[in-house]
DSSP file (Angstrom, degrees, kcal/mol; ACC not computed):
  #  RESIDUE AA STRUCTURE BP1 BP2  ACC     N-H-->O    O-->H-N    N-H-->O    O-->H-N    TCO  KAPPA ALPHA  PHI   PSI    X-CA   Y-CA   Z-CA
    1    1 A M              0   0    0      0, 0.0     2,-0.4     0, 0.0     0, 0.0   0.000 360.0 360.0 360.0 144.6   69.6 -217.7 -115.5
    2    2 A A        -     0   0    0     30,-0.0     2,-0.5     2,-0.0    30,-0.1  -0.998 360.0-163.0-128.5 128.7   67.1 -219.0 -112.9
    3    3 A V        -     0   0    0     -2,-0.4     2,-0.4     2,-0.0     0, 0.0  -0.961  15.9-173.4-111.5 123.0   65.0 -222.1 -113.6
    4    4 A I        -     0   0    0     -2,-0.5     2,-0.6    28,-0.0    24,-0.1  -0.961  20.8-146.6-126.3 129.6   62.0 -222.3 -111.3
    5    5 A D    >   -     0   0    0     -2,-0.4     3,-2.4     1,-0.1     4,-0.3  -0.844  15.9-143.0 -91.2 120.9   59.5 -225.1 -110.8
    6    6 A E  G >  S+     0   0    0     -2,-0.6     3,-2.0     1,-0.3     4,-0.4   0.784  97.1  70.3 -57.5 -26.3   56.2 -223.6 -109.9
    7    7 A R  G 3  S+     0   0    0      1,-0.3     3,-0.4     2,-0.2    -1,-0.3   0.757  94.1  56.9 -62.3 -22.7   55.5 -226.5 -107.6
    8    8 A D  G <  S+     0   0    0     -3,-2.4    -1,-0.3     1,-0.2    -2,-0.2   0.509 109.4  45.3 -83.2  -4.6   58.2 -225.1 -105.3
    9    9 A T  S <  S+     0   0    0     -3,-2.0    18,-1.4    -4,-0.3    -1,-0.2   0.352  83.7 123.5-118.7   4.0   56.4 -221.7 -105.1
   10   10 A V  E     +A   26   0A   0     -4,-0.4     2,-0.3    -3,-0.4    16,-0.2  -0.396  24.7 154.8 -80.4 143.5   52.8 -222.7 -104.4
   11   11 A R  E     -A   25   0A   0     14,-1.8    14,-3.2    -2,-0.1     2,-0.5  -0.965  40.2-118.0-158.8 151.1   50.6 -221.7 -101.5
   12   12 A E  E     +A   24   0A   0     -2,-0.3     2,-0.3    12,-0.2    12,-0.2  -0.785  51.0 141.9 -90.1 131.0   46.9 -221.2 -100.7
   13   13 A E  E     -A   23   0A   0     10,-2.4    10,-1.9    -2,-0.5    -2,-0.1  -0.989  55.3 -87.9-161.3 160.5   46.0 -217.7  -99.9
   14   14 A A        -     0   0    0     -2,-0.3     8,-0.2     8,-0.2     5,-0.1  -0.516  57.5-103.0 -67.6 143.1   43.3 -215.0 -100.3
   15   15 A P     >  -     0   0    0      0, 0.0     4,-1.0     0, 0.0     3,-0.1  -0.274  42.5 -98.7 -64.9 157.2   43.8 -213.0 -103.5
   16   16 A P  T  4 S+     0   0    0      0, 0.0    36,-1.0     0, 0.0     4,-0.3  -0.232  95.2  40.4 -70.9 165.4   45.3 -209.6 -103.2
   17   17 A H  T  4 S+     0   0    0     34,-0.2    35,-0.7     1,-0.2     3,-0.1   0.956 134.1   0.3  63.5  58.6   43.4 -206.3 -103.2
   18   18 A G  T  4 S-     0   0    0     -3,-0.1    -1,-0.2    33,-0.1     3,-0.2   0.221  90.0-116.0 124.1 -13.3   40.3 -207.2 -101.1
   19   19 A A     <  +     0   0    0     -4,-1.0     2,-0.9     1,-0.2    32,-0.1   0.916  47.9 176.7  49.5  50.1   40.9 -210.9 -100.1
   20   20 A I  B     -F   50   0B   0     30,-0.8    30,-2.1    -4,-0.3    -1,-0.2  -0.770  54.0 -40.4 -89.9 104.0   37.8 -211.9 -102.1
   21   21 A G  S    S-     0   0    0     -2,-0.9     2,-0.3    28,-0.2    27,-0.1  -0.381  89.2 -60.1  77.6-157.4   37.5 -215.7 -101.8
   22   22 A M        -     0   0    0     25,-0.2    24,-2.1    -8,-0.2     2,-0.3  -0.867  46.5-177.5-127.7 160.8   40.5 -218.0 -102.0
   23   23 A S  E     -AB  13  45A   0    -10,-1.9   -10,-2.4    -2,-0.3     2,-0.6  -0.964  30.3-119.8-149.7 163.9   43.2 -218.8 -104.5
   24   24 A T  E     -AB  12  44A   0     20,-2.1    20,-2.7    -2,-0.3     2,-0.4  -0.966  36.3-158.1-105.8 120.7   46.2 -220.9 -105.2
   25   25 A A  E     -AB  11  43A   0    -14,-3.2   -14,-1.8    -2,-0.6     2,-0.6  -0.860  17.4-168.3-107.6 133.7   49.2 -218.7 -105.8
   26   26 A Y  E     -AB  10  42A   0     16,-3.0    16,-2.0    -2,-0.4     2,-2.0  -0.899   7.3-168.9-115.8  95.8   52.4 -219.6 -107.6
   27   27 A R    >>  +     0   0    0    -18,-1.4     3,-0.8    -2,-0.6     4,-0.5  -0.472  20.4 163.9 -88.3  67.8   54.8 -216.8 -106.8
   28   28 A I  G >4  +     0   0    0     -2,-2.0     3,-1.7     1,-0.3     4,-0.2   0.890  66.4  50.0 -59.1 -50.8   57.3 -217.9 -109.4
   29   29 A S  G >4 S+     0   0    0     11,-1.9     3,-1.5     1,-0.3    -1,-0.3   0.721  94.6  74.1 -68.1 -18.3   59.4 -214.8 -109.6
   30   30 A D  G <4 S+     0   0    0     -3,-0.8    -1,-0.3     1,-0.3    -2,-0.2   0.790  93.9  55.7 -61.0 -24.9   59.9 -214.7 -105.8
   31   31 A A  G << S+     0   0    0     -3,-1.7    -1,-0.3    -4,-0.5    -2,-0.2   0.543  86.3  99.3 -85.2  -6.6   62.2 -217.6 -106.3
   32   32 A A  S <  S-     0   0    0     -3,-1.5     4,-0.1    -4,-0.2   -30,-0.0  -0.621  83.1-109.3 -80.1 136.5   64.4 -215.7 -108.8
   33   33 A P        -     0   0    0      0, 0.0    -1,-0.1     0, 0.0    -2,-0.1  -0.296  52.9 -69.3 -63.6 148.9   67.6 -214.2 -107.2
   34   34 A A  S    S+     0   0    0      1,-0.1     2,-0.1     2,-0.1     3,-0.0  -0.463 104.1  54.9 -74.7 154.3   67.8 -210.5 -106.9
   35   35 A P        +     0   0    0      0, 0.0     2,-0.3     0, 0.0    -1,-0.1   0.576  69.0 153.4 -84.0 149.7   68.0 -208.2 -108.6
   36   36 A R        -     0   0    0     -2,-0.1    -2,-0.1    -4,-0.1     3,-0.0  -0.974  31.9-157.5-133.8 152.2   65.0 -208.8 -110.8
   37   37 A T        +     0   0    0     -2,-0.3    75,-2.3    74,-0.1     2,-0.3   0.357  69.5  44.6-113.6   4.4   63.0 -206.2 -112.7
   38   38 A M  E     - C   0 111A   0     73,-0.3     2,-0.4    -9,-0.1    -1,-0.0  -0.982  65.3-130.7-146.4 160.2   59.7 -208.0 -113.2
   39   39 A E  E     - C   0 110A   0     71,-3.8    71,-1.7    -2,-0.3     2,-0.4  -0.895  20.1-178.5-106.9 140.2   57.1 -210.2 -111.5
   40   40 A F  E     + C   0 109A   0     -2,-0.4   -11,-1.9    69,-0.2     2,-0.3  -0.948  17.9 156.0-140.2 116.4   55.8 -213.4 -113.1
   41   41 A R  E     - C   0 108A   0     67,-2.7    67,-3.1    -2,-0.4     2,-0.4  -0.939  33.7-144.0-140.4 156.7   53.2 -215.3 -111.3
   42   42 A R  E     -BC  26 107A   0    -16,-2.0   -16,-3.0    -2,-0.3     2,-0.4  -0.980  21.4-176.6-118.2 139.7   50.4 -217.8 -111.8
   43   43 A R  E     -BC  25 106A   0     63,-2.8    63,-2.6    -2,-0.4     2,-0.6  -0.999  15.9-156.4-137.4 135.6   47.2 -217.5 -109.8
   44   44 A V  E     -BC  24 105A   0    -20,-2.7   -20,-2.1    -2,-0.4     2,-0.6  -0.945  14.1-151.5-110.5 112.0   44.2 -219.8 -109.7
   45   45 A L  E     -BC  23 104A   0     59,-3.1    59,-2.2    -2,-0.6   -22,-0.2  -0.744  16.2-138.3 -84.7 119.1   41.1 -218.0 -108.5
   46   46 A H    >   -     0   0    0    -24,-2.1     3,-2.6    -2,-0.6    52,-0.2  -0.200  48.2 -56.6 -69.4 168.1   38.8 -220.5 -106.8
   47   47 A K  T 3  S+     0   0    0      1,-0.3   -25,-0.2    54,-0.1    -1,-0.2  -0.207 128.8   8.3 -52.4 126.8   35.0 -220.2 -107.5
   48   48 A G  T 3  S+     0   0    0      1,-0.3    -1,-0.3    52,-0.2     2,-0.1   0.418 100.0 130.9  83.1  -0.1   33.7 -216.8 -106.5
   49   49 A A    <   +     0   0    0     -3,-2.6    49,-2.6   -27,-0.2     2,-0.3  -0.416  30.8 179.4 -86.9 161.5   37.2 -215.3 -106.0
   50   50 A A  E     -FG  20  97B   0    -30,-2.1     2,-0.8    47,-0.2   -30,-0.8  -0.992  37.7-127.2-155.8 150.3   38.6 -212.1 -107.3
   51   51 A I  E     - G   0  96B   0     45,-2.6    45,-2.0    -2,-0.3   -34,-0.2  -0.929  52.7-129.0 -91.9 107.6   41.6 -209.8 -107.4
   52   52 A G  E     -     0   0B   0    -36,-1.0    42,-0.1    -2,-0.8   -34,-0.1  -0.026  29.6 -75.9 -63.5 162.8   39.8 -206.7 -106.3
   53   53 A E  E     +     0   0B   0     42,-0.1    42,-0.3    40,-0.1    -1,-0.2  -0.323  63.4 157.3 -61.1 135.8   39.9 -203.4 -108.1
   54   54 A H  E     - G   0  94B   0     40,-2.3    40,-2.9    -3,-0.1     2,-0.2  -0.982  42.6-103.5-157.6 149.3   43.2 -201.5 -107.5
   55   55 A P  E     - G   0  93B   0      0, 0.0     2,-0.4     0, 0.0    38,-0.2  -0.533  32.7-151.1 -76.6 144.9   45.2 -198.8 -109.2
   56   56 A I        -     0   0    0     36,-2.3    35,-2.5    33,-0.2    36,-0.1  -0.927  14.4-160.5-117.2 145.7   48.4 -199.9 -111.0
   57   57 A A  S    S+     0   0    0     -2,-0.4     2,-0.3    33,-0.2    33,-0.1  -0.168  78.1  33.2-113.5  36.2   51.5 -197.8 -111.6
   58   58 A H  S    S-     0   0    0     31,-0.1    33,-0.2    34,-0.1    34,-0.2  -0.946  98.0 -78.2-171.2 165.5   52.8 -199.9 -114.5
   59   59 A D        -     0   0    0     -2,-0.3     2,-0.3    30,-0.1    30,-0.2  -0.529  50.6-169.4 -72.4 151.9   51.5 -201.9 -117.4
   60   60 A E  E     -D   88   0A   0     28,-2.4    28,-3.4    -2,-0.2     2,-0.4  -0.993  12.0-148.1-147.0 147.3   50.3 -205.3 -116.4
   61   61 A V  E     -DE  87 109A   0     48,-2.4    48,-1.9    -2,-0.3     2,-0.5  -0.970   6.2-169.4-123.6 132.2   49.3 -208.5 -118.3
   62   62 A Y  E     -DE  86 108A   0     24,-2.3    24,-2.8    -2,-0.4     2,-0.5  -0.989  10.9-173.2-114.1 120.4   46.7 -211.1 -117.3
   63   63 A Y  E     -DE  85 107A   0     44,-2.7    44,-2.7    -2,-0.5     2,-0.5  -0.971  18.3-136.2-116.6 123.8   46.8 -214.2 -119.6
   64   64 A V  E     + E   0 106A   0     20,-2.6    19,-2.8    -2,-0.5    42,-0.2  -0.680  25.7 173.1 -87.4 121.7   44.1 -216.8 -119.1
   65   65 A L  E     -     0   0A   0     40,-3.0     2,-0.3    -2,-0.5    41,-0.2   0.848  69.9 -14.5 -88.6 -43.2   45.2 -220.5 -119.1
   66   66 A S  E    S+ E   0 105A   0     39,-1.4    39,-2.4    16,-0.1    -1,-0.4  -0.984 102.6  34.6-157.8 161.2   41.8 -222.0 -118.1
   67   67 A G  S    S-     0   0    0     -2,-0.3     2,-0.4    37,-0.2    37,-0.2  -0.308  80.4 -76.0  86.0-174.2   38.4 -221.1 -116.8
   68   68 A E  E     +H   99   0B   0     31,-0.8    31,-2.7    34,-0.6     2,-0.3  -0.954  46.4 174.6-127.4 146.0   36.4 -217.9 -117.4
   69   69 A G  E     -HI  98  80B   0     11,-2.4    11,-3.0    -2,-0.4     2,-0.4  -0.920  27.1-135.2-143.9 169.9   36.9 -214.5 -116.0
   70   70 A E  E     -HI  97  79B   0     27,-2.0    27,-2.3    -2,-0.3     2,-0.3  -0.987  23.9-164.9-129.1 120.2   35.7 -210.9 -116.1
   71   71 A V  E     -HI  96  78B   0      7,-2.6     7,-2.1    -2,-0.4     2,-0.4  -0.773   0.6-161.6-105.0 149.1   38.3 -208.2 -116.1
   72   72 A V  E     +HI  95  77B   0     23,-2.5    23,-1.5    -2,-0.3     2,-0.3  -0.987  10.6 178.3-129.4 142.2   37.8 -204.5 -115.4
   73   73 A S  E >  S-HI  94  76B   0      3,-2.2     3,-2.0    -2,-0.4    21,-0.2  -0.911  78.8 -23.1-143.3 114.3   39.9 -201.5 -116.3
   74   74 A D  T 3  S-     0   0    0     19,-2.8    20,-0.1    -2,-0.3     3,-0.1   0.878 128.0 -49.5  50.1  43.5   38.7 -198.0 -115.4
   75   75 A G  T 3  S+     0   0    0     18,-0.4     2,-0.5     1,-0.2    -1,-0.3   0.236 111.4 120.2  86.1 -14.1   35.1 -199.2 -115.4
   76   76 A K  E <   -I   73   0B   0     -3,-2.0    -3,-2.2     2,-0.0     2,-0.3  -0.749  48.5-158.4 -86.9 128.0   35.3 -201.0 -118.7
   77   77 A R  E     +I   72   0B   0     -2,-0.5     2,-0.3    -5,-0.2    -5,-0.2  -0.798  14.2 176.7-111.4 148.8   34.5 -204.7 -118.4
   78   78 A A  E     -I   71   0B   0     -7,-2.1    -7,-2.6    -2,-0.3     2,-0.3  -0.994  27.7-122.0-147.9 145.7   35.4 -207.7 -120.7
   79   79 A Q  E     -I   70   0B   0     -2,-0.3     2,-0.4    -9,-0.2    -9,-0.2  -0.669  27.6-159.0 -84.7 141.6   34.9 -211.4 -120.5
   80   80 A L  E     +I   69   0B   0    -11,-3.0   -11,-2.4    -2,-0.3     3,-0.0  -0.968  12.9 175.3-124.6 140.1   38.1 -213.6 -120.8
   81   81 A T    >   -     0   0    0     -2,-0.4     3,-2.2   -13,-0.2   -17,-0.3  -0.839  50.8 -52.5-132.2 171.2   38.4 -217.2 -121.8
   82   82 A P  T 3  S+     0   0    0      0, 0.0   -17,-0.2     0, 0.0     3,-0.1  -0.120 125.2  22.3 -51.8 135.9   41.4 -219.5 -122.3
   83   83 A G  T 3  S+     0   0    0    -19,-2.8     2,-0.3     1,-0.3   -18,-0.1   0.299  96.7 118.4  90.1  -7.7   44.0 -218.0 -124.6
   84   84 A M    <   -     0   0    0     -3,-2.2   -20,-2.6   -20,-0.2     2,-0.4  -0.646  47.0-157.1 -92.9 150.6   42.8 -214.4 -124.1
   85   85 A T  E     -D   63   0A   0     -2,-0.3     2,-0.6   -22,-0.2   -22,-0.2  -0.978   9.5-153.2-126.8 136.8   45.0 -211.7 -122.7
   86   86 A A  E     -D   62   0A   0    -24,-2.8   -24,-2.3    -2,-0.4     2,-0.7  -0.960  11.5-160.6-106.1 116.5   44.1 -208.4 -120.9
   87   87 A Y  E     -D   61   0A   0     -2,-0.6     2,-0.4   -26,-0.2   -26,-0.2  -0.889  13.8-163.3 -96.8 115.3   46.8 -205.8 -121.4
   88   88 A L  E     -D   60   0A   0    -28,-3.4   -28,-2.4    -2,-0.7     2,-0.3  -0.804   8.8-131.2-108.0 141.1   46.3 -203.3 -118.7
   89   89 A Y    >   -     0   0    0     -2,-0.4     3,-2.1   -30,-0.2   -33,-0.2  -0.644  26.4 -89.6-103.6 149.0   47.8 -199.8 -118.7
   90   90 A D  T 3  S+     0   0    0     -2,-0.3   -33,-0.2     1,-0.3   -31,-0.1  -0.180 112.0  23.1 -45.5 129.2   49.8 -197.7 -116.2
   91   91 A G  T 3  S+     0   0    0    -35,-2.5    -1,-0.3     1,-0.3   -34,-0.1   0.296  93.3 125.2  94.0  -9.2   47.4 -195.5 -114.2
   92   92 A A    <   -     0   0    0     -3,-2.1   -36,-2.3   -34,-0.2     2,-0.6  -0.375  62.2-126.4 -79.7 160.4   44.3 -197.7 -114.6
   93   93 A V  E     +G   55   0B   0    -38,-0.2   -19,-2.8    -3,-0.1   -18,-0.4  -0.958  44.7 175.6-104.3 117.4   42.2 -199.1 -111.8
   94   94 A V  E     +GH  54  73B   0    -40,-2.9   -40,-2.3    -2,-0.6     2,-0.3  -0.776  18.1 157.6-127.2 162.3   41.9 -202.9 -112.6
   95   95 A G  E     - H   0  72B   0    -23,-1.5   -23,-2.5    -2,-0.3     2,-0.3  -0.952  20.6-144.4-170.6 167.1   40.6 -206.1 -111.2
   96   96 A I  E     -GH  51  71B   0    -45,-2.0   -45,-2.6    -2,-0.3     2,-0.4  -0.994   8.6-160.7-147.6 139.5   39.6 -209.6 -112.3
   97   97 A W  E     -GH  50  70B   0    -27,-2.3   -27,-2.0    -2,-0.3     2,-0.3  -0.917  22.8-120.2-120.4 142.6   36.8 -212.0 -111.2
   98   98 A Q  E     - H   0  69B   0    -49,-2.6     2,-0.3    -2,-0.4   -29,-0.2  -0.635  36.7-176.4 -73.9 137.3   36.4 -215.8 -111.6
   99   99 A R  E     + H   0  68B   0    -31,-2.7   -31,-0.8    -2,-0.3     3,-0.2  -0.932  39.0  21.4-131.6 157.3   33.2 -216.6 -113.5
  100  100 A G  S    S-     0   0    0     -2,-0.3   -52,-0.2     1,-0.2     4,-0.1  -0.312  99.4 -59.1  84.2-167.4   31.6 -219.9 -114.4
  101  101 A E  S    S+     0   0    0    -54,-0.1    -1,-0.2     2,-0.1   -54,-0.1   0.757 109.1  71.9 -88.8 -28.1   32.0 -223.3 -112.8
  102  102 A E  S    S-     0   0    0     -3,-0.2   -34,-0.6     1,-0.1    -3,-0.2  -0.647  90.0-101.9 -93.7 144.5   35.8 -223.9 -113.3
  103  103 A P        -     0   0    0      0, 0.0     2,-0.7     0, 0.0   -57,-0.2  -0.261  37.6-116.6 -56.5 152.4   38.5 -222.1 -111.4
  104  104 A L  E     -C   45   0A   0    -59,-2.2   -59,-3.1   -37,-0.2     2,-0.5  -0.859  29.8-167.5 -97.8 113.8   40.2 -219.2 -113.3
  105  105 A S  E     +CE  44  66A   0    -39,-2.4   -40,-3.0    -2,-0.7   -39,-1.4  -0.898  17.2 164.8-104.0 124.8   43.9 -219.9 -113.9
  106  106 A L  E     -CE  43  64A   0    -63,-2.6   -63,-2.8    -2,-0.5     2,-0.4  -0.975  36.0-131.7-141.1 154.9   46.0 -217.0 -115.1
  107  107 A V  E     -CE  42  63A   0    -44,-2.7   -44,-2.7    -2,-0.3     2,-0.4  -0.876  24.8-163.5 -99.6 136.1   49.5 -215.8 -115.6
  108  108 A I  E     +CE  41  62A   0    -67,-3.1   -67,-2.7    -2,-0.4     2,-0.4  -0.985  10.5 176.2-124.1 128.9   50.2 -212.3 -114.3
  109  109 A A  E     +CE  40  61A   0    -48,-1.9   -48,-2.4    -2,-0.4   -69,-0.2  -0.997   9.8 146.1-136.2 139.6   53.2 -210.3 -115.3
  110  110 A Y  E     -C   39   0A   0    -71,-1.7   -71,-3.8    -2,-0.4   -50,-0.1  -0.974  44.5 -94.0-162.7 158.1   54.3 -206.7 -114.5
  111  111 A P  E     -C   38   0A   0      0, 0.0   -73,-0.3     0, 0.0   -74,-0.1  -0.450  31.3-127.0 -78.1 151.0   57.5 -204.8 -113.9
  112  112 A N        -     0   0    0    -75,-2.3     3,-0.1    -2,-0.1   -73,-0.0  -0.644  37.8 -97.0 -83.6 151.6   59.0 -204.1 -110.5
  113  113 A P        -     0   0    0      0, 0.0    -1,-0.1     0, 0.0     3,-0.1  -0.395  53.2 -88.1 -64.3 150.3   59.8 -200.5 -109.6
  114  114 A P        -     0   0    0      0, 0.0     2,-0.1     0, 0.0     3,-0.1  -0.281  49.5-103.0 -57.9 143.7   63.4 -199.6 -110.3
  115  115 A A        -     0   0    0      1,-0.1     2,-0.1    -3,-0.1   -78,-0.0  -0.418  39.0-104.5 -68.0 142.6   65.7 -200.2 -107.3
  116  116 A A              0   0    0      1,-0.1    -1,-0.1    -2,-0.1     0, 0.0  -0.410 360.0 360.0 -66.2 142.7   66.7 -197.2 -105.3
  117  117 A K              0   0    0     -2,-0.1    -1,-0.1    -3,-0.1    -2,-0.0   0.402 360.0 360.0-106.5 360.0   70.3 -196.0 -105.9
């Protein structure tokens, strides 16, 4: 078992996949000892920020804690508000944008590729 306080994992950085705006990243699973088979992170997209569109090679989940966002998967767009989840599928091209006045806080989870043997 690993118990991780997100406050120990926080850093300010541009979001991945395009460096659109700024974000607060909580790279929670980075603090878990190896080997681990999944990523679990929280990211707060500041006003105007986005995780740009990118292909995924696994299923991925975006869960909205606060704020408003717009998610895209293979060109299909949907609005997200607190308590909503976008389940994104292997092979899709996905991204998410902060919308509205409040920063968009979300949990992101996805599997790591299997370790080479």
